[in-house]
Every structure is written in C-alpha cells, then in structure tokens.
Kinemage of the C-alpha trace (Angstrom):
@kinemage 1
@onewidth
@group {chain A} dominant
@subgroup {mainchain}
@vectorlist {calphas} color= white
{ca unk a 1} P 172.693 11.457 52.884
{ca unk a 2} L 171.864 12.414 49.542
{ca unk a 3} L 172.830 15.991 48.409
{ca unk a 4} L 172.211 17.221 44.947
{ca unk a 5} L 175.005 18.949 43.116
{ca unk a 6} L 174.556 22.407 41.632
{ca unk a 7} L 173.602 20.941 38.246
{ca unk a 8} L 171.249 18.683 39.876
{ca unk a 9} L 169.674 21.528 41.884
{ca unk a 10} L 169.363 23.783 38.726
{ca unk a 11} L 167.793 20.841 36.852
{ca unk a 12} L 165.183 20.542 39.516
{ca unk a 13} L 164.454 24.170 39.358
{ca unk a 14} L 163.950 24.011 35.682
{ca unk a 15} L 161.963 20.821 35.815
{ca unk a 16} L 159.613 22.596 38.337
{ca unk a 17} L 159.359 25.696 36.214
{ca unk a 18} L 160.767 28.016 38.669
{ca unk a 19} L 160.907 31.600 37.211
{ca unk a 20} L 164.342 32.861 36.392
{ca unk a 21} L 164.254 35.755 38.836
{ca unk a 22} L 163.661 33.436 41.698
{ca unk a 23} L 166.463 31.123 40.388
{ca unk a 24} L 168.778 34.259 40.430
{ca unk a 25} L 167.781 35.207 43.892
{ca unk a 26} L 168.456 31.480 44.950
{ca unk a 27} L 171.866 31.735 43.404
{ca unk a 28} L 172.747 34.825 45.459
{ca unk a 29} L 171.269 33.285 48.670
{ca unk a 30} L 173.458 30.238 47.919
{ca unk a 31} L 176.671 32.289 47.363
{ca unk a 32} L 176.170 34.527 50.456
{ca unk a 33} L 175.171 31.169 52.654
{ca unk a 34} L 178.197 29.204 51.346
{ca unk a 35} L 180.558 32.329 51.743
{ca unk a 36} L 179.421 32.562 55.471
{ca unk a 37} L 179.637 28.809 56.192
{ca unk a 38} L 183.269 28.731 54.886
{ca unk a 39} L 184.007 31.687 57.161
{ca unk a 40} L 182.439 29.957 60.139
{ca unk a 41} L 184.341 26.633 59.214
{ca unk a 42} L 187.669 28.488 59.217
{ca unk a 43} L 186.667 29.556 62.824
{ca unk a 44} L 186.144 26.028 63.703
{ca unk a 45} L 182.331 25.517 63.138
{ca unk a 46} L 181.392 22.147 61.892
{ca unk a 47} L 179.260 22.930 58.922
{ca unk a 48} L 178.020 20.725 55.925
{ca unk a 49} L 178.761 23.176 52.966
{ca unk a 50} L 177.489 21.074 50.205
{ca unk a 51} L 174.141 20.747 52.210
{ca unk a 52} L 174.063 24.452 52.772
{ca unk a 53} L 174.661 25.064 49.007
{ca unk a 54} L 171.789 22.802 47.977
{ca unk a 55} L 169.451 23.933 50.548
{ca unk a 56} L 170.126 27.393 49.537
{ca unk a 57} L 169.755 26.944 45.800
{ca unk a 58} L 166.435 24.953 46.311
{ca unk a 59} L 164.810 27.087 49.120
{ca unk a 60} L 162.371 29.014 46.971
{ca unk a 61} L 161.778 26.184 44.418
{ca unk a 62} L 158.042 26.432 45.078
{ca unk a 63} L 157.994 30.460 45.851
{ca unk a 64} L 154.915 31.196 43.850
{ca unk a 65} L 152.730 28.429 45.537
{ca unk a 66} L 150.585 28.906 48.772
{ca unk a 67} L 152.802 28.039 51.913
{ca unk a 68} L 155.862 27.734 49.688
{ca unk a 69} L 158.150 26.333 52.449
{ca unk a 70} L 155.923 23.284 52.816
{ca unk a 71} L 155.342 22.962 49.051
{ca unk a 72} L 159.012 23.318 48.617
{ca unk a 73} L 159.895 20.672 51.289
{ca unk a 74} L 157.469 18.180 49.757
{ca unk a 75} L 159.052 18.704 46.066
{ca unk a 76} L 162.589 18.205 47.206
{ca unk a 77} L 161.805 15.335 49.522
{ca unk a 78} L 159.932 13.626 46.663
{ca unk a 79} L 162.973 14.392 44.313
{ca unk a 80} L 164.943 12.133 46.911
{ca unk a 81} L 166.735 14.686 49.140
{ca unk a 82} L 164.984 14.458 52.480
{ca unk a 83} L 167.937 16.202 54.330
{ca unk a 84} L 167.862 19.190 51.986
{ca unk a 85} L 163.927 19.370 52.104
{ca unk a 86} L 164.276 20.120 55.982
{ca unk a 87} L 166.413 23.215 55.086
{ca unk a 88} L 163.788 24.340 52.547
{ca unk a 89} L 161.012 23.929 55.091
{ca unk a 90} L 162.931 25.886 57.637
{ca unk a 91} L 163.759 28.897 55.693
{ca unk a 92} L 160.538 30.911 56.182
{ca unk a 93} L 159.321 33.277 58.603
{ca unk a 94} L 155.689 32.334 58.817
{ca unk a 95} L 155.778 29.375 61.190
{ca unk a 96} L 158.575 30.083 63.502
{ca unk a 97} L 156.413 29.227 66.526
{ca unk a 98} L 156.028 25.588 65.334
{ca unk a 99} L 159.312 23.767 66.232
{ca unk a 100} L 159.141 21.650 63.020
{ca unk a 101} L 159.748 24.861 60.963
{ca unk a 102} L 162.140 26.680 63.182
{ca unk a 103} L 165.676 26.549 62.013
{ca unk a 104} L 167.899 24.409 64.575
{ca unk a 105} L 170.947 23.346 62.849
{ca unk a 106} L 173.681 25.547 61.763
{ca unk a 107} L 173.052 24.570 58.100
{ca unk a 108} L 169.396 25.453 58.555
{ca unk a 109} L 170.292 28.838 60.180
{ca unk a 110} L 172.717 29.617 57.409
{ca unk a 111} L 170.025 29.149 54.729
{ca unk a 112} L 167.435 31.054 56.735
{ca unk a 113} L 169.838 33.930 57.575
{ca unk a 114} L 171.133 34.180 53.963
{ca unk a 115} L 167.615 34.264 52.638
{ca unk a 116} L 166.677 37.161 55.062
{ca unk a 117} L 169.915 39.226 53.618
{ca unk a 118} L 169.167 38.876 50.099
{ca unk a 119} L 166.461 41.038 48.406
{ca unk a 120} L 165.945 39.885 44.934
{ca unk a 121} L 169.587 39.621 43.957
{ca unk a 122} L 171.120 42.325 46.266
{ca unk a 123} L 172.734 41.531 49.526
{ca unk a 124} L 171.311 43.998 52.021
{ca unk a 125} L 171.380 44.662 55.829
{ca unk a 126} L 168.897 42.631 57.905
{ca unk a 127} L 167.053 45.686 58.865
{ca unk a 128} L 166.565 46.766 55.385
{ca unk a 129} L 165.432 43.383 54.093
{ca unk a 130} L 162.808 43.271 57.001
{ca unk a 131} L 161.543 46.810 56.130
{ca unk a 132} L 160.783 45.258 52.724
{ca unk a 133} L 159.344 42.216 54.066
{ca unk a 134} L 157.094 44.184 56.511
{ca unk a 135} L 155.973 46.506 53.547
{ca unk a 136} L 155.272 43.583 51.205
{ca unk a 137} L 153.659 40.876 53.447
{ca unk a 138} L 152.562 42.859 56.553
{ca unk a 139} L 151.841 39.986 58.761
{ca unk a 140} L 151.423 40.458 62.431
{ca unk a 141} L 154.427 38.355 63.818
{ca unk a 142} L 157.027 40.184 61.731
{ca unk a 143} L 158.728 41.832 64.798
{ca unk a 144} L 159.209 38.514 66.513
{ca unk a 145} L 160.533 37.112 63.232
{ca unk a 146} L 163.063 40.118 63.014
{ca unk a 147} L 164.087 39.519 66.609
{ca unk a 148} L 164.762 35.835 65.666
{ca unk a 149} L 166.921 36.528 62.621
{ca unk a 150} L 168.886 39.243 64.706
{ca unk a 151} L 169.619 36.471 67.342
{ca unk a 152} L 171.029 34.199 64.367
{ca unk a 153} L 173.027 37.093 63.104
{ca unk a 154} L 174.254 37.710 66.659
{ca unk a 155} L 175.335 33.936 67.016
{ca unk a 156} L 177.258 34.172 63.736
{ca unk a 157} L 178.854 37.404 64.718
{ca unk a 158} L 179.870 35.964 67.940
{ca unk a 159} L 181.447 32.904 66.073
{ca unk a 160} L 183.129 34.937 63.594
{ca unk a 161} L 184.359 37.740 65.739
{ca unk a 162} L 182.834 40.208 63.290
{ca unk a 163} L 179.712 40.936 61.520
{ca unk a 164} L 178.561 38.554 58.780
C-alpha cells in the first residue's frame, strides 16, 4: 500500500492549486483525526495512522469542484494512492445512501468524523458543525447525515470510554 508522506500530500495540494484556506482546514482535520486515531490505538483499536493522516490532509484536494469527493478520489488515485483515494471518496455527506461512498473502515470513519468536527480551522461540537452545514448547503438529507455522524461519534465514545 502506497501512502504519501505529509510533504508529498502538501506537494499534491500545491500541484492541484488547492487554496490556502482549504489546506489550513485539511491540516486541522488531519491533526484532529490523528489525535483521535492515536487515542483509539491506545485503547486497542487497530488503526493505520499514516493512512488516516494522508486521507485527512487530502480529503478536500478538489473542494471547489462539483462532486468534490469523486473529483478528489480520482485525483488522488491518479497520483498513485488508491487506498488514500478511498478515504477521500468516503468523507462526504452527499452520497451516504450509496455504499461505495459510505465510510466503513475505522480509517474512513476517522477522516469522515474529523471533517465533520472542523469548521474552517476550528474544532467544533458535531451539532454546531451540522448547524453550519444545514445553513450553508441546505440539502434534504442533512438529518440522516447528522444521525450517521452521531453514530460514528458514539462508536468512538464507546471505544474510548469518553467523548471524542
């Protein structure tokens, strides 16, 4: 499995012309996801932390394109990182009813969840982040997606014995 280093991820983001504010968001998502992954690993969870770090750094590489999760997946896969591309594809909200877009592995769930906890560059409670998403994007399935995100949060809480 090929996993890009932090420097390789940042080079891909630069090569793609990803805006600095998006890169800053991706860095905070990475920090949150890796911290949570390390906490879960200390509790006995098997987590590929470098995969989480790369997936989180690259999750919004194509944020400004239509269907950014698919575009990001394709970009990262073409760059030679198909396993990381899956995390990029499965971090979004829009296609949760399609199993190919729904996070399944712990690494996929970590990137998905971390992204839902970070608004711009601030870590926020899940409900606050979804209030923002609801106001900004206003798509009809938002309550279903919030419920899904809460289920992941509860799964992590159960594994940790505390709130993530």
